[in-house]
C-alpha positions in Angstrom: 112.9 100.5 135.6 115.3 103.4 134.8 114.9 103.0 131.3 111.7 103.1 131.2 111.6 106.1 133.5 114.0 108.5 131.3 111.8 107.0 128.1 108.8 108.8 129.8 110.3 112.0 130.7 111.9 112.4 127.3 108.3 111.5 125.4 106.5 114.1 128.0 109.1 117.1 127.1 108.7 116.0 123.1 104.7 116.3 123.4 104.8 119.2 125.2 105.7 121.2 122.0 103.7 121.3 118.6 103.5 119.2 116.2 105.2 120.7 112.4 102.1 123.2 111.3 102.0 120.8 108.1 101.6 118.0 109.4 97.3 119.2 109.6 97.3 119.8 106.1 99.3 116.4 105.5 97.2 113.8 108.1 93.7 113.5 105.8 95.8 112.7 102.3 97.8 110.0 104.5 95.2 108.4 106.2 92.0 107.8 104.5 89.9 108.1 107.8 91.1 110.8 109.5 88.6 113.5 108.8 86.1 111.3 110.6 87.8 110.4 113.5 87.1 111.9 116.8 89.3 114.1 118.5 91.0 111.3 120.8 91.4 109.6 117.9 93.3 112.2 116.1 95.0 113.3 119.3 96.0 109.6 119.9 97.2 109.2 116.3 99.6 112.5 116.5 100.7 111.9 119.6 101.7 108.1 118.4 103.5 109.4 115.6 105.9 111.9 117.1 106.8 109.4 119.8 107.5 107.2 116.5 109.6 109.7 114.5 111.7 110.7 117.2 112.6 107.1 118.6 113.3 105.2 115.5 117.1 104.9 113.5 115.9 105.8 109.9 118.9 104.8 107.3 117.9 105.4 103.0 119.1 102.4 100.8 120.8 102.7 97.6 121.3 106.6 98.0 117.6 107.6 99.3 117.7 110.6 101.5 114.8 109.9 104.1 113.2 113.3 104.6 110.3 114.7 107.3 107.7 113.9 104.8 108.8 110.4 103.9 109.1 109.7 107.8 105.8 111.2 108.3 104.3 108.9 105.7 105.5 106.3 107.0 105.0 107.0 110.9 101.2 107.5 110.0 100.5 104.3 108.3 101.7 102.2 111.3 100.6 104.4 114.1 96.9 104.3 112.4 96.9 100.4 113.5 97.9 101.4 117.4 94.6 104.0 117.8 93.0 100.8 119.8 96.2 99.8 121.7 97.2 101.3 124.7 101.0 101.2 126.3 102.7 100.5 122.9 104.1 102.2 120.2 106.2 99.9 117.9 109.4 99.8 120.9 109.9 96.8 119.1 111.2 97.8 116.1 114.5 99.9 116.5 115.4 100.8 112.9 113.4 101.4 109.5 115.0 101.0 106.1 113.8 102.7 103.3 114.9 102.0 99.9 113.6 104.1 96.6 112.0 100.9 94.8 112.1 97.0 95.3 115.5 95.4 96.7 116.8 91.9 95.5 117.5 89.6 98.6 118.5 86.0 98.2 115.6 83.3 98.9 115.8 79.1 99.4 113.2 76.7 99.7 116.5 74.0 101.3 117.2 73.1 97.8 117.5 75.6 95.4 118.3 79.5 95.8 117.8 82.2 94.1 117.3 86.5 93.9 114.0 88.0 94.4 112.4 91.6 94.2 111.0 92.8 97.4 108.6 95.6 98.2 109.1 95.2 102.1 110.9 92.8 104.7 109.8 92.6 108.7 112.7 90.4 110.2 112.5 89.2 113.9 113.4 91.7 116.3 114.9 93.8 113.7 114.0 96.1 111.4 111.4 96.7 109.3 112.6 97.6 105.6 110.3 99.1 102.7 110.2 100.3 99.3 109.3 103.5 99.1 108.2 103.7 95.6 105.8 100.6 96.2 104.8 102.3 99.2 103.5 105.2 97.4 102.0 103.1 94.6 100.6 100.5 96.7 98.1 102.7 98.6 95.4 101.8 96.7 92.5 99.6 97.0 93.4 97.4 99.6 96.8 97.5 99.8 98.7 99.4 102.2 102.5 97.7 102.3 103.6 99.7 105.9 100.7 98.0 107.3 101.4 94.4 105.9 104.7 94.6 107.2 104.3 95.9 110.8 101.5 93.3 110.8 104.4 90.9 110.9 105.4 92.9 113.7 102.3 92.5 115.5 102.2 88.7 114.8 105.9 88.4 115.9 105.2 89.7 119.3 104.8 86.3 120.7 108.1 85.3 119.8 107.3 83.8 116.2 106.2 85.1 113.1 103.9 82.2 112.4 100.7 83.6 111.7 99.0 83.2 114.9 99.3 86.5 117.2 98.9 87.0 120.6 95.8 87.1 122.1 94.0 87.4 126.1 91.9 84.7 126.1 92.8 81.3 125.0 89.0 81.2 123.4 89.9 83.6 121.0 93.0 82.5 119.6 90.9 79.0 119.3 88.5 80.9 117.0 91.6 82.6 115.4 92.8 79.2 114.7 90.1 77.7 112.8 88.6 80.9 111.0 92.2 81.9 109.7 92.4 77.8 108.7 88.9 78.2 107.0 89.2 81.6 105.4 92.9 81.1 104.2 91.6 77.4 102.6 88.8 79.3 101.3 91.0 82.5 99.6 93.5 79.3 98.2 90.3 78.0 96.5 88.9 80.8 95.3 92.7 82.1 94.0 92.8 78.6 92.0 89.5 79.0 90.5 90.8 82.4 89.2 87.5 84.1 91.5 88.2 87.9 92.2 88.7 87.7 96.5 88.3 91.0 98.6 91.8 89.8 100.3 95.2 89.7 98.6 96.0 86.1 96.8 99.2 86.2 98.3 97.9 85.9 101.6 97.0 81.9 100.9 101.1 81.7 100.7 101.6 80.8 104.4 99.9 81.8 107.9 102.3 85.1 108.5 101.1 86.3 105.2 97.6 85.5 106.0 97.8 87.3 108.9 99.2 90.5 107.6 97.4 91.1 104.2 94.3 90.4 106.8 95.5 93.0 108.2 95.7 95.4 105.1 91.9 94.7 104.4 90.9 95.3 107.9 92.4 98.6 107.9 91.4 99.6 104.4 88.5 98.1 103.3 87.2 97.4 106.8 83.3 97.9 105.7 83.8 95.4 102.9 85.9 92.5 105.4 83.1 92.8 108.0 80.1 92.3 104.9 82.1 89.1 103.2 84.2 87.4 105.8 82.5 88.3 109.2 84.4 86.1 111.4 87.5 87.1 110.5 86.6 90.6 111.0 85.4 90.3 114.7 88.9 88.4 115.7 90.7 91.3 113.7 88.8 93.7 115.9 89.8 92.3 118.8 93.6 91.9 117.6 93.9 95.6 117.4 91.2 96.9 119.6 89.0 98.9 117.4 86.1 98.8 114.9 87.4 100.6 112.1 83.5 99.4 110.4 82.6 101.8 111.8 84.8 105.0 110.9 83.4 107.4 108.4 
């Protein structure tokens, strides 16, 4: 209780000051939908970004110096996801590690072990890891590395990153189980046939990756997702509390 009271006071003092002047120039470029947002959404985004940047521990890896502009870009993409969420500003993420480019990690399947290159990671109850080069290069058609990794965090808020995010009611939870299973199977079949898909084929890897990939498409290509995958779109709208297809 005391900790929450102290945090609330610290946030009030932080938000009483004006945001950096350059943010007004950067925001329309950093957030695709910002120009068409209501003043309420814009103010909420900026407030969450300021809290997000101030309360995370930022660390550059492999010699990278994390600049204010880098923090801004990551915060903008992450806090865009919170426009329909009340009372949460990714408090569960304490640390953000940023590499200049892809980083190498050990992987195994229980029998064999190998090294692979990664663009990002989300650790359960731990940091978010991002490759800055891929983050910038990946802001294109339907892809968003920050949204992908923070979607893993959202997925894990119920205790495990299993592709089964928390829902307020059992009916929506059952709908998600059915719809995500069917959509993931369709994605796998289309990928095997070489069909171009709106969703990244990587989403057919497992349930957790399907949720992360679907979240990317939900925020980056909402109108297309609603048109081609309406059931998936409707349930993601319940997860994030927003209807981005209405954004202009």
